[in-house]
C-alpha positions in Angstrom: -12.3 -24.5 -8.1 -10.2 -21.4 -7.8 -10.7 -19.0 -4.9 -12.3 -15.9 -6.5 -11.0 -13.4 -3.9 -7.7 -11.6 -4.4 -5.9 -9.5 -1.8 -2.3 -8.3 -1.0 -1.5 -7.3 -4.6 -2.6 -5.0 -7.3 -5.9 -6.3 -8.7 -7.1 -5.9 -12.3 -9.8 -7.2 -14.5 -12.5 -9.2 -12.8 -10.7 -9.0 -9.5 -11.1 -5.3 -9.4 -14.2 -3.7 -7.9 -15.1 -0.6 -10.0 -15.0 2.9 -8.7 -16.5 4.7 -11.7 -16.5 8.3 -10.3 -13.0 8.1 -8.9 -11.6 6.3 -12.0 -13.1 9.0 -14.3 -11.7 11.8 -12.1 -8.3 10.4 -11.9 -8.1 9.3 -15.6 -9.0 12.9 -16.7 -6.2 14.3 -14.5 -3.7 11.9 -15.8 -4.6 12.6 -19.5 -4.0 16.3 -18.8 -0.6 15.6 -17.2 -1.7 16.5 -13.7 0.3 15.1 -10.8 -1.9 13.5 -8.1 -1.5 12.5 -4.5 -3.7 9.5 -3.4 -4.7 9.7 0.2 -6.2 6.7 2.0 -5.7 3.9 4.5 -3.3 1.1 3.8 -4.8 -1.7 1.7 -7.7 0.5 0.6 -7.0 0.0 -3.1 -5.0 3.1 -4.0 -2.6 1.4 -6.3 -5.2 -0.7 -8.1 -7.2 2.5 -8.7 -4.1 4.2 -10.1 -3.3 1.3 -12.4 -6.9 1.1 -13.6 -7.1 4.9 -14.3 -3.8 4.8 -16.2 -4.8 1.8 -18.4 -4.9 4.0 -21.5 -1.2 4.7 -21.0 1.7 2.5 -20.0 2.1 2.6 -16.2 5.6 2.6 -14.7 5.0 1.3 -11.1 7.7 1.9 -8.6 7.4 0.7 -5.0 9.6 2.7 -2.5 8.7 0.5 0.5 11.6 0.4 3.0 14.0 2.1 0.7 17.0 3.0 2.8 19.2 5.0 0.5 19.4 6.8 -2.9 20.9 3.8 -4.6 17.8 1.7 -3.8 15.5 4.4 -5.1 17.5 4.7 -8.3 17.5 0.9 -8.9 13.8 0.6 -8.3 13.0 3.3 -10.8 15.2 1.7 -13.4 13.8 -1.8 -12.8 10.2 -0.5 -13.1 11.0 1.4 -16.3 12.6 -1.7 -17.9 9.6 -3.8 -17.0 7.1 -1.4 -18.4 9.2 -0.8 -21.5 9.5 -4.5 -22.1 5.8 -5.0 -21.9 5.3 -2.1 -24.4 7.9 -3.4 -26.9 10.3 -0.5 -26.0 13.1 -2.3 -24.2 15.8 -1.1 -26.7 14.6 2.5 -26.4 14.7 2.2 -22.6 18.2 0.7 -22.6 19.3 3.7 -24.7 17.5 6.2 -22.5 19.0 4.8 -19.3 22.5 4.1 -20.8 24.2 6.5 -18.4 23.1 4.5 -15.5 24.4 1.3 -17.1 21.4 -1.0 -16.7 21.9 -4.8 -17.2 18.7 -6.6 -18.2 17.9 -9.9 -16.4 15.4 -12.6 -17.3 13.8 -14.8 -14.7 14.4 -18.4 -16.0 11.2 -19.6 -14.5 8.7 -16.9 -15.4 10.5 -15.0 -18.2 10.0 -11.7 -16.3 12.3 -8.9 -17.2 14.4 -7.3 -14.5 17.4 -5.1 -14.3 20.5 -4.3 -12.2 22.8 -1.3 -12.4 26.4 -1.9 -13.3 27.6 0.9 -11.2 29.7 1.4 -8.0 27.6 1.9 -4.9 29.3 5.3 -4.4 27.9 6.4 -7.8 24.3 5.6 -6.8 23.4 8.8 -4.9 20.9 11.6 -5.0 22.2 12.6 -8.4 21.5 9.2 -9.8 17.9 9.5 -8.6 17.6 12.8 -10.4 19.1 11.2 -13.6 16.7 8.2 -13.4 13.7 10.6 -13.2 15.0 12.5 -16.2 15.2 9.3 -18.2 11.6 8.6 -17.5 10.8 11.8 -19.3 12.8 10.6 -22.3 10.8 7.3 -22.2 7.6 9.3 -22.1 8.4 11.0 -25.3 8.7 7.6 -27.0 5.3 6.4 -25.8 3.1 8.1 -23.1 3.5 6.7 -19.6 2.1 7.4 -16.2 4.6 7.1 -13.3 3.1 5.6 -10.1 5.4 6.1 -7.0 4.0 3.9 -4.3 5.0 4.2 -0.6 6.5 7.5 -1.5 6.8 8.5 2.2 9.7 6.2 2.5 11.9 8.6 0.6 12.0 10.3 4.1 14.2 7.3 5.2 17.0 8.5 2.9 19.9 10.4 4.5 19.5 14.1 3.5 15.9 13.3 2.5 15.0 17.0 2.1 17.7 17.4 -0.5 16.6 14.3 -2.2 13.0 15.5 -2.4 14.2 18.9 -3.7 16.2 17.3 -6.5 13.3 15.0 -7.4 10.9 17.9 -7.5 13.3 20.0 -9.6 13.1 17.3 -12.3 9.4 16.4 -12.1 8.1 20.0 -12.3 9.7 20.5 -15.8 8.5 17.2 -17.3 5.5 18.7 -19.1 2.6 16.4 -19.5 4.2 13.4 -17.8 1.9 12.7 -14.9 3.0 11.3 -11.5 0.8 9.5 -9.0 2.2 9.6 -5.5 0.7 7.1 -3.1 1.6 6.1 0.5 0.3 4.2 3.5 1.7 6.6 6.1 -0.8 9.5 5.9 1.0 11.8 8.3 4.3 11.5 6.5 2.6 12.0 3.1 1.0 15.1 4.4 4.4 16.3 5.7 5.7 16.0 2.1 2.8 17.6 0.3 1.2 19.9 2.8 4.1 21.3 4.8 5.1 24.8 3.4 8.8 23.9 4.0 8.6 20.8 1.9 9.9 20.9 -1.8 6.7 19.1 -2.9 4.4 21.6 -1.1 1.2 22.0 -3.2 2.9 20.2 -6.2 0.0 17.8 -6.8 -3.8 17.6 -6.4 -4.9 15.4 -3.6 -7.6 12.7 -4.2 -9.1 11.0 -1.3 -9.6 7.2 -1.6 -11.9 5.8 1.0 -12.7 2.1 1.7 -15.4 0.6 -0.4 -18.7 1.0 1.4 -22.4 0.1 0.8 -24.2 -1.9 -1.8 -21.8 -1.9 -4.7 -19.0 -3.5 -2.9 -21.2 -6.0 -1.2 -22.8 -7.0 -4.5 -19.3 -7.4 -5.9 -18.4 -9.8 -3.1 -21.7 -11.6 -3.2 -21.3 -12.2 -6.9 -17.9 -13.8 -6.3 -19.4 -16.2 -3.8 -22.4 -16.9 -6.1 -20.1 -17.6 -9.1 -18.5 -20.4 -7.1 -21.8 -21.9 -5.9 -22.0 -20.3 -2.5 -24.9 -18.2 -1.3 -24.5 -15.1 1.0 -27.0 -15.1 3.9 -28.2 -12.0 5.7 -25.9 -10.3 8.2 -22.5 -11.4 6.8 -21.2 -8.0 5.7 -22.7 -6.2 8.7 -20.9 -8.7 11.0 -17.6 -8.1 9.2 -18.0 -4.4 9.6 -18.9 -4.7 13.2 -15.7 -6.6 14.0 -13.7 -3.7 12.7 -12.7 -5.1 9.3 -13.5 -2.2 7.0 -10.6 -1.7 4.7 -11.1 -3.1 1.2 -8.1 -5.4 1.2 -8.8 -6.8 4.6 -12.5 -7.5 3.7 -11.2 -9.4 0.6 -8.8 -11.4 2.7 -11.6 -12.4 5.1 -13.8 -13.4 2.2 -11.0 -15.4 0.8 -10.7 -17.3 4.1 -14.5 -17.7 4.3 -14.6 -19.2 0.8 -11.6 -21.5 1.7 -13.4 -22.7 4.8 -16.7 -23.4 3.1 -18.1 -25.9 0.5 -20.1 -25.5 -2.7 -23.8 -25.2 -2.0 -23.2 -23.7 1.5 -24.9 -20.6 2.7 -22.4 -18.1 4.0 -23.4 -16.2 7.1 -22.2 -14.6 10.3 -21.4 -18.0 11.7 -18.9 -18.6 8.9 -16.5 -15.9 10.2 -15.1 -18.0 13.1 -13.9 -20.7 10.8 -12.4 -18.2 8.4 -10.5 -16.5 11.3 -9.1 -19.9 12.3 -7.8 -20.3 8.7 -6.2 -16.9 8.8 -4.6 -17.5 12.2 -3.3 -20.9 11.0 -1.6 -19.2 8.0 -0.3 -16.1 9.9 0.3 -17.4 13.4 4.1 -17.5 13.0 4.1 -13.8 12.0 1.9 -12.9 14.9 4.2 -14.8 17.3 7.3 -13.2 15.9 5.7 -9.7 16.3 5.0 -10.5 20.0 8.4 -11.8 20.7 10.2 -9.0 19.0 8.7 -6.0 20.8 9.6 -4.8 24.3 7.5 -5.6 27.4 6.0 -2.1 27.4 5.2 -2.3 23.7 3.5 -5.6 24.2 1.4 -4.1 27.1 0.3 -1.3 24.7 -0.7 -3.8 22.0 -2.7 -5.8 24.5 -4.5 -2.7 25.6 -5.1 -1.6 22.0 -6.6 -5.0 21.3 -8.9 -4.8 24.3 -9.8 -1.1 24.5 -9.2 0.2 21.0 -7.0 3.1 20.2 -9.1 6.3 20.5 -8.0 7.3 24.0 -4.6 5.9 24.7 -4.0 8.2 27.7 -7.3 7.5 29.4 -7.5 6.0 32.9 -9.0 2.8 31.4 -6.2 2.4 28.9 -3.6 2.9 31.6 -5.4 0.4 33.8 -5.6 -2.3 31.1 -2.1 -1.8 29.9 -0.6 -1.5 33.4 1.3 1.6 32.3 0.8 4.8 34.3 3.4 7.0 32.7 2.2 8.9 29.7 5.7 9.2 28.2 6.1 5.4 28.3 2.9 5.0 26.3 3.9 7.6 23.8 7.4 6.1 23.3 5.9 2.6 22.8 3.3 3.8 20.4 5.9 5.7 18.3 8.1 2.5 18.1 5.1 0.3 17.1 4.3 2.8 14.3 7.9 2.6 13.1 7.6 -1.2 13.0 4.4 -0.8 11.0 2.4 -2.9 13.5 0.0 0.0 14.2 -0.9 3.2 12.4 -2.8 6.3 13.2 -6.1 7.0 11.4 -7.4 10.5 12.3 -7.4 10.4 16.1 -7.3 6.6 16.5 -4.5 4.1 16.6 -5.3 0.9 14.7 -3.6 -2.5 14.0 -2.1 -2.4 10.5 -3.3 -6.0 10.3 -6.8 -6.1 12.0 -6.6 -9.9 12.2 -3.5 -9.6 14.4 -5.7 -7.5 16.7 -8.4 -10.1 16.8 -5.7 -12.8 17.5 -4.3 -10.7 20.3 -7.7 -10.6 22.0 -7.9 -14.4 21.8 -4.4 -14.9 23.3 -4.5 -12.1 25.9 -8.1 -12.1 27.0 
Protein backbone atom coordinates (compact mmCIF):
# COMPACT_ATOMS: atom_id res chain seq x y z
CA UNK A 1 0.00 0.00 0.00
CA UNK A 2 1.40 3.38 -1.05
CA UNK A 3 2.10 6.06 1.54
CA UNK A 4 -0.56 8.73 0.84
CA UNK A 5 1.44 11.69 2.15
CA UNK A 6 3.65 13.77 -0.14
CA UNK A 7 6.20 16.38 0.90
CA UNK A 8 9.38 18.02 -0.35
CA UNK A 9 8.05 18.60 -3.86
CA UNK A 10 5.33 20.41 -5.77
CA UNK A 11 2.08 18.57 -5.10
CA UNK A 12 -0.86 18.34 -7.45
CA UNK A 13 -4.11 16.42 -7.82
CA UNK A 14 -5.19 14.40 -4.79
CA UNK A 15 -1.94 15.24 -2.97
CA UNK A 16 -2.86 18.93 -2.93
CA UNK A 17 -4.95 20.35 -0.09
CA UNK A 18 -7.25 22.99 -1.65
CA UNK A 19 -7.09 26.67 -0.72
CA UNK A 20 -10.23 27.88 -2.57
CA UNK A 21 -10.07 31.59 -1.69
CA UNK A 22 -6.35 31.97 -2.37
CA UNK A 23 -6.56 29.92 -5.56
CA UNK A 24 -9.41 32.07 -6.87
CA UNK A 25 -7.62 35.31 -5.99
CA UNK A 26 -4.34 34.24 -7.55
CA UNK A 27 -5.97 32.73 -10.65
CA UNK A 28 -7.87 35.97 -11.33
CA UNK A 29 -4.64 37.94 -11.05
CA UNK A 30 -2.81 35.64 -13.43
CA UNK A 31 -5.60 35.72 -16.02
CA UNK A 32 -5.37 39.51 -16.04
CA UNK A 33 -1.58 39.41 -16.48
CA UNK A 34 -0.83 40.70 -12.99
CA UNK A 35 2.62 40.00 -11.53
CA UNK A 36 2.48 38.56 -8.00
CA UNK A 37 4.86 38.09 -5.08
CA UNK A 38 4.03 35.13 -2.84
CA UNK A 39 5.06 35.70 0.76
CA UNK A 40 5.17 32.87 3.27
CA UNK A 41 7.42 30.53 5.24
CA UNK A 42 9.50 27.87 3.55
CA UNK A 43 7.61 24.64 2.79
CA UNK A 44 4.26 26.36 3.32
CA UNK A 45 3.03 25.39 -0.16
CA UNK A 46 3.65 28.58 -2.18
CA UNK A 47 4.84 26.80 -5.30
CA UNK A 48 2.06 24.21 -5.25
CA UNK A 49 -0.45 27.04 -4.90
CA UNK A 50 1.06 28.90 -7.86
CA UNK A 51 1.04 25.81 -10.08
CA UNK A 52 -2.55 25.08 -9.09
CA UNK A 53 -3.70 28.65 -9.82
CA UNK A 54 -1.90 28.61 -13.17
CA UNK A 55 -3.38 25.30 -14.32
CA UNK A 56 -5.49 26.94 -17.05
CA UNK A 57 -2.25 28.16 -18.63
CA UNK A 58 1.09 26.43 -19.18
CA UNK A 59 3.41 27.08 -16.22
CA UNK A 60 7.11 27.67 -16.82
CA UNK A 61 8.61 26.85 -13.42
CA UNK A 62 12.16 28.12 -12.78
CA UNK A 63 14.00 27.39 -9.53
CA UNK A 64 16.80 29.89 -8.77
CA UNK A 65 17.91 28.13 -5.57
CA UNK A 66 21.66 28.65 -5.03
CA UNK A 67 22.23 30.29 -8.40
CA UNK A 68 25.71 31.80 -8.25
CA UNK A 69 26.00 33.66 -11.54
CA UNK A 70 24.07 34.96 -14.53
CA UNK A 71 24.96 31.90 -16.58
CA UNK A 72 23.15 29.60 -14.15
CA UNK A 73 20.11 31.89 -14.16
CA UNK A 74 20.03 31.87 -17.97
CA UNK A 75 20.35 28.10 -18.22
CA UNK A 76 17.62 27.46 -15.70
CA UNK A 77 15.20 29.75 -17.53
CA UNK A 78 15.91 28.02 -20.85
CA UNK A 79 15.65 24.51 -19.37
CA UNK A 80 12.31 25.35 -17.76
CA UNK A 81 11.00 26.84 -20.99
CA UNK A 82 12.01 23.77 -23.00
CA UNK A 83 10.36 21.43 -20.52
CA UNK A 84 7.11 23.41 -20.52
CA UNK A 85 7.14 23.75 -24.31
CA UNK A 86 7.71 20.02 -24.74
CA UNK A 87 4.74 19.23 -22.51
CA UNK A 88 2.60 21.65 -24.55
CA UNK A 89 3.70 20.32 -27.95
CA UNK A 90 5.61 23.54 -28.67
CA UNK A 91 9.20 22.31 -28.56
CA UNK A 92 9.98 23.37 -32.14
CA UNK A 93 8.56 26.83 -31.48
CA UNK A 94 10.64 27.11 -28.30
CA UNK A 95 13.82 26.06 -30.09
CA UNK A 96 13.22 28.77 -32.67
CA UNK A 97 12.40 31.38 -30.05
CA UNK A 98 15.55 30.64 -28.05
CA UNK A 99 17.79 30.06 -31.09
CA UNK A 100 20.10 32.99 -30.24
CA UNK A 101 21.01 31.25 -26.97
CA UNK A 102 21.84 28.03 -28.87
CA UNK A 103 19.93 25.49 -26.78
CA UNK A 104 20.63 21.78 -27.22
CA UNK A 105 17.78 19.48 -26.21
CA UNK A 106 18.61 16.46 -24.08
CA UNK A 107 16.48 13.44 -23.29
CA UNK A 108 16.88 11.40 -20.11
CA UNK A 109 17.28 7.78 -21.31
CA UNK A 110 15.54 6.40 -18.22
CA UNK A 111 12.59 8.77 -17.84
CA UNK A 112 12.32 10.39 -21.26
CA UNK A 113 12.30 13.80 -19.58
CA UNK A 114 13.26 16.71 -21.79
CA UNK A 115 16.19 18.88 -20.70
CA UNK A 116 18.43 21.45 -22.31
CA UNK A 117 21.96 22.78 -22.30
CA UNK A 118 23.30 25.96 -23.87
CA UNK A 119 26.02 25.62 -26.52
CA UNK A 120 27.67 28.89 -25.57
CA UNK A 121 30.95 29.97 -24.05
CA UNK A 122 30.71 30.72 -20.31
CA UNK A 123 31.84 34.28 -21.02
CA UNK A 124 28.76 34.78 -23.21
CA UNK A 125 26.42 33.76 -20.41
CA UNK A 126 26.10 37.06 -18.59
CA UNK A 127 23.48 39.52 -17.43
CA UNK A 128 22.66 40.21 -21.06
CA UNK A 129 21.86 36.54 -21.63
CA UNK A 130 19.42 36.61 -18.69
CA UNK A 131 17.68 39.56 -20.31
CA UNK A 132 17.56 37.71 -23.64
CA UNK A 133 16.11 34.56 -22.02
CA UNK A 134 13.29 36.56 -20.45
CA UNK A 135 12.55 38.23 -23.79
CA UNK A 136 12.21 34.79 -25.38
CA UNK A 137 9.66 33.82 -22.75
CA UNK A 138 7.57 36.67 -24.09
CA UNK A 139 7.80 35.22 -27.60
CA UNK A 140 6.76 31.81 -26.29
CA UNK A 141 3.80 33.40 -24.51
CA UNK A 142 2.53 34.71 -27.86
CA UNK A 143 2.41 31.14 -29.20
CA UNK A 144 0.45 29.82 -26.23
CA UNK A 145 -0.33 31.66 -22.95
CA UNK A 146 2.07 30.82 -20.13
CA UNK A 147 2.64 31.79 -16.51
CA UNK A 148 6.25 32.17 -15.37
CA UNK A 149 6.94 31.04 -11.80
CA UNK A 150 10.33 32.20 -10.50
CA UNK A 151 10.99 30.27 -7.29
CA UNK A 152 13.66 31.16 -4.70
CA UNK A 153 13.86 34.49 -6.51
CA UNK A 154 15.85 36.05 -3.66
CA UNK A 155 18.90 34.06 -4.76
CA UNK A 156 19.33 36.45 -7.70
CA UNK A 157 20.98 38.57 -4.99
CA UNK A 158 23.85 36.04 -5.00
CA UNK A 159 24.85 37.17 -8.49
CA UNK A 160 27.74 39.59 -8.87
CA UNK A 161 26.29 43.01 -9.67
CA UNK A 162 22.88 41.74 -8.60
CA UNK A 163 21.30 45.20 -8.64
CA UNK A 164 22.22 45.57 -12.31
CA UNK A 165 20.85 42.08 -12.99
CA UNK A 166 17.56 42.92 -11.29
CA UNK A 167 17.32 46.21 -13.21
CA UNK A 168 17.84 44.44 -16.54
CA UNK A 169 15.31 41.75 -15.64
CA UNK A 170 12.77 44.37 -14.59
CA UNK A 171 13.32 46.31 -17.83
CA UNK A 172 12.14 43.26 -19.79
CA UNK A 173 9.33 42.07 -17.54
CA UNK A 174 7.58 45.44 -17.29
CA UNK A 175 7.00 45.53 -21.08
CA UNK A 176 5.71 41.97 -21.52
CA UNK A 177 2.07 42.91 -21.50
CA UNK A 178 -0.23 40.22 -20.18
CA UNK A 179 2.52 37.67 -19.43
CA UNK A 180 2.20 37.15 -15.64
CA UNK A 181 5.14 36.38 -13.35
CA UNK A 182 4.90 34.79 -9.92
CA UNK A 183 7.87 35.56 -7.67
CA UNK A 184 8.32 33.24 -4.73
CA UNK A 185 11.07 32.84 -2.15
CA UNK A 186 11.81 31.28 1.21
CA UNK A 187 13.97 34.13 2.56
CA UNK A 188 11.34 36.71 3.44
CA UNK A 189 13.69 39.55 4.40
CA UNK A 190 15.55 39.28 1.10
CA UNK A 191 12.30 39.12 -0.88
CA UNK A 192 11.13 42.25 0.92
CA UNK A 193 14.45 43.89 0.07
CA UNK A 194 13.75 43.25 -3.62
CA UNK A 195 10.09 44.24 -3.73
CA UNK A 196 9.65 46.72 -0.85
CA UNK A 197 12.88 48.73 -0.87
CA UNK A 198 12.42 52.03 -2.79
CA UNK A 199 15.96 51.68 -4.15
CA UNK A 200 15.24 48.27 -5.70
CA UNK A 201 14.39 48.02 -9.44
CA UNK A 202 11.46 45.74 -8.52
CA UNK A 203 9.99 48.18 -5.96
CA UNK A 204 6.17 47.93 -6.08
CA UNK A 205 6.35 45.97 -9.33
CA UNK A 206 4.00 43.20 -8.19
CA UNK A 207 1.08 42.64 -5.84
CA UNK A 208 1.95 40.74 -2.67
CA UNK A 209 -0.17 37.76 -1.64
CA UNK A 210 0.39 36.25 1.80
CA UNK A 211 0.42 32.44 1.99
CA UNK A 212 0.02 31.17 5.54
CA UNK A 213 0.38 27.62 6.77
CA UNK A 214 -2.76 25.50 6.58
CA UNK A 215 -4.66 25.79 9.82
CA UNK A 216 -7.82 24.42 11.37
CA UNK A 217 -10.39 21.92 10.30
CA UNK A 218 -9.97 21.80 6.53
CA UNK A 219 -6.33 20.72 6.64
CA UNK A 220 -6.92 18.30 9.50
CA UNK A 221 -9.82 16.71 7.61
CA UNK A 222 -7.59 16.42 4.54
CA UNK A 223 -4.91 14.61 6.55
CA UNK A 224 -7.40 12.42 8.41
CA UNK A 225 -8.92 11.35 5.10
CA UNK A 226 -5.48 10.28 3.88
CA UNK A 227 -5.09 8.05 6.94
CA UNK A 228 -8.64 6.72 6.61
CA UNK A 229 -8.21 5.82 2.94
CA UNK A 230 -5.32 3.56 3.93
CA UNK A 231 -7.20 1.91 6.82
CA UNK A 232 -5.85 3.98 9.70
CA UNK A 233 -8.04 5.92 12.13
CA UNK A 234 -7.03 9.26 13.64
CA UNK A 235 -7.61 9.45 17.37
CA UNK A 236 -8.17 12.62 19.37
CA UNK A 237 -5.28 14.93 20.15
CA UNK A 238 -2.97 13.99 17.25
CA UNK A 239 -3.00 17.28 15.39
CA UNK A 240 -2.95 19.33 18.59
CA UNK A 241 0.16 17.43 19.72
CA UNK A 242 1.86 18.04 16.36
CA UNK A 243 1.13 21.77 16.66
CA UNK A 244 2.32 21.91 20.27
CA UNK A 245 5.71 20.46 19.34
CA UNK A 246 6.23 23.36 16.93
CA UNK A 247 5.54 21.54 13.66
CA UNK A 248 3.15 23.98 12.00
CA UNK A 249 4.36 24.51 8.43
CA UNK A 250 2.35 22.56 5.87
CA UNK A 251 5.23 20.59 4.37
CA UNK A 252 6.62 19.66 7.78
CA UNK A 253 3.22 18.42 8.98
CA UNK A 254 2.95 16.29 5.83
CA UNK A 255 6.41 14.86 6.46
CA UNK A 256 5.53 13.91 10.02
CA UNK A 257 2.27 12.33 8.85
CA UNK A 258 4.27 10.42 6.23
CA UNK A 259 6.47 9.04 9.02
CA UNK A 260 3.48 8.27 11.28
CA UNK A 261 1.86 6.32 8.44
CA UNK A 262 5.14 4.51 7.70
CA UNK A 263 5.51 3.54 11.37
CA UNK A 264 1.94 2.26 11.73
CA UNK A 265 -0.12 -0.66 10.49
CA UNK A 266 -3.56 -0.97 8.84
CA UNK A 267 -6.33 -1.01 11.44
CA UNK A 268 -4.27 1.00 13.91
CA UNK A 269 -5.61 4.12 15.64
CA UNK A 270 -3.20 7.02 15.20
CA UNK A 271 -2.78 9.25 18.24
CA UNK A 272 -0.32 11.37 20.16
CA UNK A 273 1.65 8.29 21.19
CA UNK A 274 2.35 7.58 17.49
CA UNK A 275 4.58 10.64 17.18
CA UNK A 276 7.60 9.20 18.99
CA UNK A 277 7.95 6.28 16.58
CA UNK A 278 7.49 8.64 13.62
CA UNK A 279 10.28 10.88 14.87
CA UNK A 280 12.55 7.85 15.20
CA UNK A 281 11.81 7.07 11.55
CA UNK A 282 12.68 10.63 10.48
CA UNK A 283 15.85 10.60 12.58
CA UNK A 284 16.91 7.29 11.04
CA UNK A 285 16.50 8.73 7.53
CA UNK A 286 18.01 12.16 8.19
CA UNK A 287 20.57 11.47 10.94
CA UNK A 288 23.57 11.69 8.60
CA UNK A 289 22.45 15.17 7.47
CA UNK A 290 22.01 16.28 11.07
CA UNK A 291 25.43 14.98 12.03
CA UNK A 292 27.04 16.69 9.02
CA UNK A 293 25.40 19.97 10.01
CA UNK A 294 26.77 19.67 13.55
CA UNK A 295 30.26 18.79 12.32
CA UNK A 296 30.41 21.58 9.75
CA UNK A 297 29.58 24.55 11.99
CA UNK A 298 31.94 26.33 14.35
CA UNK A 299 31.95 25.75 18.09
CA UNK A 300 30.17 29.07 18.67
CA UNK A 301 27.55 28.31 16.03
CA UNK A 302 26.92 24.92 17.60
CA UNK A 303 26.41 26.54 21.01
CA UNK A 304 23.83 28.87 19.46
CA UNK A 305 22.03 25.92 17.84
CA UNK A 306 21.89 24.07 21.15
CA UNK A 307 20.47 27.15 22.86
CA UNK A 308 17.90 27.64 20.09
CA UNK A 309 16.83 24.01 20.48
CA UNK A 310 16.48 24.37 24.25
CA UNK A 311 15.26 27.97 24.65
CA UNK A 312 13.66 28.87 21.35
CA UNK A 313 14.67 31.86 19.26
CA UNK A 314 12.48 34.72 20.44
CA UNK A 315 15.07 36.33 22.75
CA UNK A 316 18.56 35.44 21.58
CA UNK A 317 20.20 38.21 23.62
CA UNK A 318 18.45 37.42 26.90
CA UNK A 319 20.37 36.38 30.00
CA UNK A 320 18.78 32.90 29.80
CA UNK A 321 19.92 32.42 26.20
CA UNK A 322 23.44 33.59 27.08
CA UNK A 323 23.53 31.23 30.05
CA UNK A 324 22.34 28.19 28.07
CA UNK A 325 24.63 28.92 25.12
CA UNK A 326 27.60 29.84 27.27
CA UNK A 327 28.16 32.92 25.07
CA UNK A 328 28.19 36.28 26.87
CA UNK A 329 29.22 38.55 23.98
CA UNK A 330 26.27 39.87 21.94
CA UNK A 331 28.42 40.31 18.84
CA UNK A 332 29.40 36.64 18.88
CA UNK A 333 25.75 35.56 19.00
CA UNK A 334 24.90 37.94 16.14
CA UNK A 335 27.75 36.70 13.97
CA UNK A 336 26.87 33.04 14.61
CA UNK A 337 23.19 33.61 13.84
CA UNK A 338 24.01 35.41 10.59
CA UNK A 339 26.22 32.53 9.45
CA UNK A 340 23.60 29.92 10.38
CA UNK A 341 21.08 31.88 8.29
CA UNK A 342 23.50 31.91 5.36
CA UNK A 343 23.84 28.13 5.69
CA UNK A 344 20.00 27.89 5.69
CA UNK A 345 20.05 25.98 8.97
CA UNK A 346 17.88 28.61 10.65
CA UNK A 347 15.67 31.43 9.41
CA UNK A 348 13.96 34.43 10.92
CA UNK A 349 10.17 34.50 11.14
CA UNK A 350 8.96 37.89 12.37
CA UNK A 351 10.97 38.33 15.60
CA UNK A 352 11.87 34.69 16.13
CA UNK A 353 14.67 32.50 14.81
CA UNK A 354 13.56 29.00 13.85
CA UNK A 355 15.16 25.81 12.58
CA UNK A 356 14.63 25.49 8.83
CA UNK A 357 14.07 21.79 9.56
CA UNK A 358 12.06 21.56 12.81
CA UNK A 359 12.94 17.88 13.17
CA UNK A 360 16.61 18.84 13.33
CA UNK A 361 15.69 21.06 16.28
CA UNK A 362 13.91 18.16 17.99
CA UNK A 363 16.93 15.90 17.32
CA UNK A 364 19.24 18.54 18.77
CA UNK A 365 17.23 18.52 22.00
CA UNK A 366 17.58 14.74 22.26
CA UNK A 367 21.34 14.84 21.61
CA UNK A 368 22.26 17.89 23.70
CA UNK A 369 19.74 17.70 26.53
